[in-house]
N, C-alpha and C positions, 0 to 999 in steps of 0.2 A: 432282520439280521442285526447283530450287535458287534461293535468294534472290539478288536482284540484287547483284552485287559492289559493294564499298564505293565504288569510284571512279565508279560510275554514279549514286550517290545525290546529290541536291542537297545543298548545304552545310548547309541547315537541318535535315536528317534525322538520325536517330540509329540506330545499329546495336543489335540486341538484346543484344550482348555488351559494351555500353559499361559502364565501371566504375561509372557512376551508378546502375545498376540495383540498387536496394536491395530488401529484403524487404517493404517496405510501399509502398502506392500513393503516387505523387508527385502534387502538386496539379494540374499541367497537362500530364500525360503521356497520349498517345494511342497505342494499339496498332492498327495498320492491317493488316487481314488480307484478302488476295486472292491467287488463284493465278496472276495475271498480273503479272510483274515490272514491266512498263511502267506499269501503273496504280499500283503501289506507289511508283514513282519520281515520277510526276507529281503524284499526289494527296498523297504525303508532303511534297513541296516546298510545295504550296499550304497544307497544314495548318501546316507549320513557319513559313511567312511570317505566319500568324495568331498566332504567339507560343506555339505548343505544342511540347513535346518529343515527337518522333515515333519510334516503333519499328515494325518491320514483321515480318510472318510470311506465308509462302507457302501455309499450310494450317491447317485447324482444329487438327490434332494439334500442329503447330509453335507455334500460338498458345497452347495449353494449357501447353506447356512453358515458354514465356516468362512466362505468368501465375503459374505455380507458383514460378518463380525470382524474379519481380519484379512484383507486382500493379501495375496502372495504374488511372487514374481512368475512362478512356473507352476502349471498343473499338469500332472501325468495321469491320464484316465484310461481305464479299459473302455473299449467300444461297446461290448455286449454286457449289459447289466440289467437285472430286473427293474421294473419301474422306469425311471428316467435313464435312458442309455447314454453312451458317451457322446453321440452326435447331438442329442438334445441338450446335454450339459454344455457342449462347445458353443452352441447357438446362444445359450443364456450368458455364458462368459463373455462372448464377443459383444453382447449388448451391455452387460453390466460393467465389465472391466476390459475395454478394448486393448489396453496396454499389456495385459497378462498373456504370457506365452503358454500355449497348450500343446502337449505332446500326446499323441494317441497310441495306445498299446493294443495290439490286435493279433489274432491268430492268422495263420497262412490262408485259411479259408475265407477270411474277411478282408482280403486285399482290396476289393471293390469299395467296401465301406471306408477303408483307410484313405484311398484316393479321393473319395467323396468328401471326407473330413478336411482334406487340404483345400478343396474348393470353398468350404465353409470358414476357412481362416485358421486352420491348425498350422502350427509352425513346423511340425515334423511328425513322423510315426515310427513306431518300433514293433517288430514282430516277436511274438512269444515263441519259445522261451527267450527272454531278453538277454542279449549279449552285453556284458559289462562295459566293454570298450565302446560299443556303439551307443550305449546309454550315456556314458560320460561325454562322448563327442556331441550327442544331441543336447545334453544339458549345457555344455560350453557354448554351443551355437545359440541356444535360447538366451543364455545370460548375456552374450554379446549383443543380441538384438534388444534386450531389455535395457542394457547400459547405453546403447546408442540412442534409443528413444528418449531415455532420461536426459542424456547430454543435449539432444536437440531441444527438448522441452525447456531445459534451463537456459540454453542460449537464446531460445525464442522469447522467454520471459524477460531475460536480461535486455534483449534487443528492444522489446516493447517498452520496457522501462526507460531505456535510453532515448527512444523515439519520443515517448511522452514527455520526458524531461526536456529534451531539445525543443520540442514543440512549444512547451510552456515558456522556455527562454526566448525563443524567436517571437512568440506573441507578445511577451513583455517588452522585448526590444522594439518591436514594431509599434506598440502602443506608446512607448516613450518617444520614439522618433516622430510619430504622428503628433503627439502632444507638443514636442519641441517645435515642429514645423508650424503648428497652429498658433502656439504662443509667439513665435517669431513673426508670423503673419499679422497677428493682432497688434504686436508692438510696432511693427512697421506701419500698419494702418493708422494706429492712434498717433504715432509720431508725425505722419503726414498731415493728419487733421489738426493736431496741435500746432504744427508749423504754419498751416493756413490761418488758424485763428490768431496766432501771434502777428502774422502779417496784416490781418484785418484790424486788429487792435492798433497797430502802428498807424495804419491809414486813418482810422477813426480819430486817434489822438492828434494827428496832424490836421485833420479837418476841424477839430475843436480848437486847436491852438491857433490856426490861421483863419478860422471862421470861413472855411471854404465848403460850400454845400456839395460840390462835385466830389471832394474827398470823402465826405460823410456818406454820400450815396454809394460811392465805390466800396468803402469799408463795410457798409451795411450789406451790400450785395455779397461780399466775400463771407460775412458771418452767416448769411442765409444759406449760401452754398455749402459751407462746412457743417452747419447744423443738419442739413439734409443728408450729408455724408454720414454723420453720426447716427442719424435715424436709420438709414439704409443698412449700415454696418450692424447695428443692434438687431434689426429685424432678420437679417441673413444669419446671424449667429444663433438667434432663437430658433429659426427654421432648421438649422443644422443640428441643434441639440435635442430635438424631440421628433417623434414620428408624426407624419402628416395625417390629418383626418380628411379623407377624400369625400367630398359632397357632390355627387353627380346630379346635374340638373339639365333640363332641355335648354339649349342656347344656340345662337348662331356662332359657329366656330370662329368666324372672323371678327366678332364683336370686341374681344380683348385687343386685337391689333388696331382696330379703329380708335379705341379709347387711348391706347398708348401713343398712336400717331398724333392725336389731338393734343395730348399733354406735352409731348416733346417737340412738336412742330415749331412753336415760337422760339424755343431755345435754340433749335438748329438754325433758324433764320437769323437770330441774333449773332450766332457764331460765323455767319457768312456762308452757310451751306444750305442744303435742302433735304427734307425728309419726305420720301415718296411712299405712298400706300397704294399698292397696285392690285389688291384683291377685290373680289365682288362678294356680295352676301351669299351665304351657303345655306343649304337645308339644315334644319335644327338637328343637333346631335347631343348625346349625353356626355357632358364634360363638367369639370369643376371650374367655374368662372374665376373665382378668386385666385386659385392656384395657377391657372393658365395666365391670368393677367400679371401676377407677380413674376412669373418666369419671363414673359415677353418684355416686361418693364426692365428687368435686370439685363437682358440681352440687348435691348434697344438703348438703354442708358450707356452700356459699355461701348456700343457702336458710336453713339453721339459723342461721347468723351474722347474716343479714339480719333474721330474726325476733327474735333476741336483742337486736340494736341497737334495733329498734323498741320492744320491751318496755322496755328500759332508758331510752329516750327518752320513755316515757310515752305513745307513740302507740297502743299496744294495751293493753287491760285484761288483768289477770292471767288466764291461761287461754284467752285469745282467739288467741294466736299459733299458727299452724298451718303445717305442711309436709306435703304430700301426695305420695306416691310411687306411680306407677301404670305398668303395662306393658300395652301394646296390641299385638296381633299380627295381621297380615294374611297372606295366602299368600306375599307377596313382601317384607314389611318388618316390623320390630319397632320400635315407638316407645316410648321411655322418657320419661315425663313427670315432671318435678320442679317442684312448684308451691308457692309460699308467699304469705303475706299480709304480708310485711315491708315495708321502706322503698320498694321498687319502683324504677323507672327513669323519668327524665324523657323527654319527647319528643325533646329534643336528643341524649340518650344513645342512644336507639333509632335515631335517624337516623344516628349515627356508629359504630354497633356494628361494621360491617365495615371500619372504617378502621384498626384496629390494636388495641392493648392497652387494655382497659377492665375495670372491676370493678363489681359490684353492691353492694359493701359500703363503708362509710366508711373502714375500715382495710384494705381489700383491696389486693392487688398486681396483679391482672389476669392473672397467669401461669397460674392454674388454668383460667380460661376459654379462654385461648389454647391451652393444652395439650390441653384437651378438644376444641376445634374442630379442632386439627391431627389428633388421634387419630381423630375422626369422619371427616375427609376421607380419611385413609389406610386406614380400614376401608370406604371406599366410601359413606359416609353424610354426614350434615350435622347441624349444631347450629342450632336456631332458638330465639330468645328473643322473647317477646311479653308483653303485659300479663296478669297473673294475677289471682287472687281478691283482692278488696278493694284493688286498686292495687298488688299485689305483682308477682312475676315468674313466668312459666311458661316453663321450659326444656324443649325437646323434642329428644331425641337420636334421630335416625332412622337405622337401619342396615339394609342389605340382609339378607334372611333366606333361608337354605337349610335345608330340613328335613333332619334326620338320617335316614339310611336305617336 
């Protein structure tokens, strides 16, 4: 079948090859599909008089070609056509252009097909001969649905853009806030260390001036302490700035605890307290010895310094300061417990522990606990802090445990 020649079309109709046919659906454009040229001509003129731009197609296949080249807002199609019928055309349109409204035109004998077309997604149906008022009403309802969908789409796009923009702003603000907290923490840590070094230099100068060995030894001890703090601060910052490389090896889970207890035991005794290691050897498991050792050393150093500060402040009697190291293993987890009876943490600090950088010590930097928490996460575990003995702090490093073969 051939489409009605141009000269037979009323002045209000439009050819499918008009240059206005763009790649996107136009607001009031109707594609009229029927295998009878006379119906296309008469019905097309009626629809054009209603203010719509009309395009025509003589078959379902021809209609799909038009839609691929230039989508429209509304399609009116006859149900019964040779080749691709209206139901098949409707199914194609629902797949290709789900936003396009489809109105089915049918005879009275095809009412069952019309109802079936509604189940396939048709917006409406009209019975032949088509009543002009019902046609206009159906077109108006279809245009309302098209406009509503377009409004929702634009609002959705606008909302997505606003959410994306707001998310970027919040992320940037969070990065800046985190950077500010980190810089402030670094400045505070460096200031503390610088103050300690200035005090050490003063003691050393007095020792040289008065030729007193005890001043020299005291100043040198202060220098060594602050150099250690610089080293620990640098190592923790390096650990925070890069991903960990986890190297699992067979080891006794309690070995890092024994090593830390040996390294810090004499320091604790010099402070007037005691460091107790209460665990026994455990069956070998797959862990990263260096990473676990670094975490335990951070937690134990925090505990020792907290007890030292409590003793110096007179809160603890001589010999009452305690740090306890303990290893507990289950079939699936190892829990390293570091507990002290030092200055402890307030309820406000416990409530804000997860917010960022914090410290359990008066002169602490917070980087050690941040590095330990980061290492715990990267090893698949967690760091938990809670109230310890006599108002101190209990730190629990929980790590997944795989037994060595």
